[in-house]
C-alpha positions in Angstrom: 194.5 25.4 47.7 192.3 27.9 49.4 191.5 28.2 53.1 187.8 29.2 53.7 186.6 31.2 56.6 183.9 29.1 58.3 182.1 32.3 59.4 181.7 34.3 56.1 183.2 32.1 53.4 186.1 34.4 52.5 188.9 32.5 50.8 192.6 32.9 51.5 195.7 31.4 49.9 197.0 28.5 51.9 200.6 29.9 51.7 199.6 32.6 54.2 199.4 30.0 57.0 202.8 28.4 57.2 203.9 27.1 60.6 200.5 27.7 62.2 200.2 31.4 61.2 196.7 32.8 61.3 195.0 35.9 59.9 192.1 38.0 61.1 189.3 37.7 58.6 187.3 40.8 57.7 184.3 39.3 59.6 186.4 39.3 62.8 187.1 35.5 63.0 190.7 34.0 63.2 191.4 31.8 60.1 194.2 29.4 59.7 195.2 25.8 59.2 195.6 23.4 62.1 199.3 22.8 62.8 200.1 19.1 62.5 203.1 18.9 64.8 203.3 16.6 67.9 203.0 18.7 71.0 206.4 19.2 72.8 205.0 18.0 76.2 204.9 14.5 74.9 208.6 14.3 75.6 209.7 14.4 79.2 211.2 16.3 80.8 209.7 19.4 79.2 212.0 21.9 77.5 211.1 25.5 77.2 211.8 28.6 75.0 211.1 31.9 76.8 210.6 35.1 74.8 212.3 38.4 75.6 209.8 39.4 78.3 210.5 36.3 80.4 214.2 36.4 81.3 213.6 36.1 85.0 211.3 33.2 84.5 213.9 31.5 82.3 216.5 31.8 85.0 214.2 30.4 87.7 213.3 27.5 85.4 217.0 26.7 85.0 217.4 26.9 88.8 214.8 24.1 89.2 216.5 22.1 86.5 214.5 22.7 83.4 216.2 23.2 80.0 215.1 26.7 79.1 216.4 28.9 76.3 215.8 32.6 76.6 215.7 34.6 73.3 216.0 38.4 73.1 215.2 40.6 70.1 213.8 37.7 68.1 210.9 37.9 65.6 207.8 35.8 66.5 208.2 33.7 63.4 211.8 32.8 64.5 210.6 31.9 68.0 207.9 29.6 66.6 210.4 27.9 64.2 212.9 27.4 67.0 210.2 26.0 69.4 209.0 23.6 66.6 212.6 22.6 65.5 213.8 22.0 69.1 210.5 20.6 70.4 210.3 23.2 73.1 207.2 24.7 74.7 207.2 28.4 73.8 206.5 30.6 76.9 205.4 34.2 76.2 203.7 37.3 77.6 202.9 38.5 74.1 199.1 38.1 73.5 199.6 39.0 69.8 202.0 36.1 69.3 199.5 33.6 70.9 196.6 35.0 68.8 198.6 35.1 65.5 199.9 31.5 65.6 198.1 28.2 66.1 200.8 26.5 68.0 199.8 23.8 70.6 203.1 24.0 72.4 202.7 27.7 73.3 201.7 29.1 76.7 200.7 32.6 77.5 202.2 33.5 80.9 199.8 35.8 82.8 201.7 36.9 85.9 204.2 39.7 85.9 206.7 38.8 88.6 209.3 36.1 87.9 208.5 33.9 91.0 204.8 34.2 90.4 205.4 33.3 86.7 207.4 30.3 87.9 204.5 29.1 90.2 202.1 29.5 87.2 204.3 27.5 84.9 205.1 24.8 87.5 201.4 24.4 88.3 200.2 24.5 84.6 202.8 21.9 83.4 202.9 19.9 86.7 206.7 20.3 87.0 208.6 18.5 89.7 210.6 21.5 90.9 212.6 19.6 93.6 213.9 16.7 91.5 216.7 18.5 89.5 217.1 21.6 91.7 220.4 23.5 91.0 221.5 21.2 88.2 221.7 23.7 85.3 223.8 26.8 84.7 221.6 29.8 85.3 223.6 31.9 82.8 223.9 29.6 79.7 221.5 26.8 80.5 224.0 23.9 80.2 223.6 20.9 82.5 226.2 21.1 85.3 228.9 18.5 85.7 230.0 17.3 89.2 233.7 17.9 90.0 235.9 15.4 91.9 238.0 16.9 94.7 241.1 16.7 92.4 239.2 18.8 89.8 238.4 21.7 92.0 239.7 24.8 90.3 242.1 27.2 92.0 240.6 30.4 93.1 237.9 28.9 95.3 238.2 30.6 98.7 239.8 28.2 101.2 236.9 28.6 103.7 234.4 27.7 101.0 236.6 24.7 99.9 236.9 23.5 103.5 233.1 23.5 104.2 231.8 22.5 100.8 231.7 18.8 99.8 230.3 19.1 96.2 231.2 21.5 93.4 229.7 21.6 89.9 231.0 23.2 86.7 229.2 24.5 83.7 230.9 22.8 80.7 229.9 25.7 78.5 230.9 28.9 80.3 233.1 27.2 83.0 231.3 28.9 85.9 231.6 27.0 89.2 228.6 26.3 91.4 228.4 25.1 95.0 225.9 25.0 97.9 226.3 28.2 99.9 224.3 31.0 101.5 223.1 32.1 98.1 221.6 28.7 97.3 220.0 28.6 100.7 218.3 32.0 99.9 217.2 30.6 96.5 215.7 27.5 98.2 213.9 29.6 100.7 212.5 31.9 97.9 211.3 28.7 96.0 209.7 27.2 99.1 207.8 30.4 99.7 206.8 30.9 96.0 206.0 27.3 95.3 204.5 26.1 98.6 201.7 23.7 97.6 202.6 23.8 93.9 
């Protein structure tokens, strides 16, 4: 089967266009096949895949409770396949990736600073950033599990244990989370960055 450029009539082998890949025709037009995969945003809540350039954004998306995988040193094709396979929205700053693949569930992040990127993504996807705040591990992305008072691990400073009612644990990396001055600073940063979003 051949794919024909609608601009100049040049023909290309259809095998060039797997998984939404496109080519630049000699006439300057992008040529490809429409990708027939349901868009990932049809499932709520949205899940994201952030490329190498968006590590800070990935961490902030986790802070506001969104399942966000961050991939480093990964080829574009592998990012696209993972996004499709896991039904994630691919977030990238790579204009070439966006231009080279016809992938509906891909968003080009335009801002450079992580909190500005977060505001952009929250606004674009209409994310409820307060609903699941501080419910995911910022390191490994797992959903945090509440701990009962009897499950509190040793090593928590006594002053923290005395003034903190709720602790959460990451089931993947075992990191312990609680509301403290660091979370107050994070909340303040989010309020400033996302005011009105």
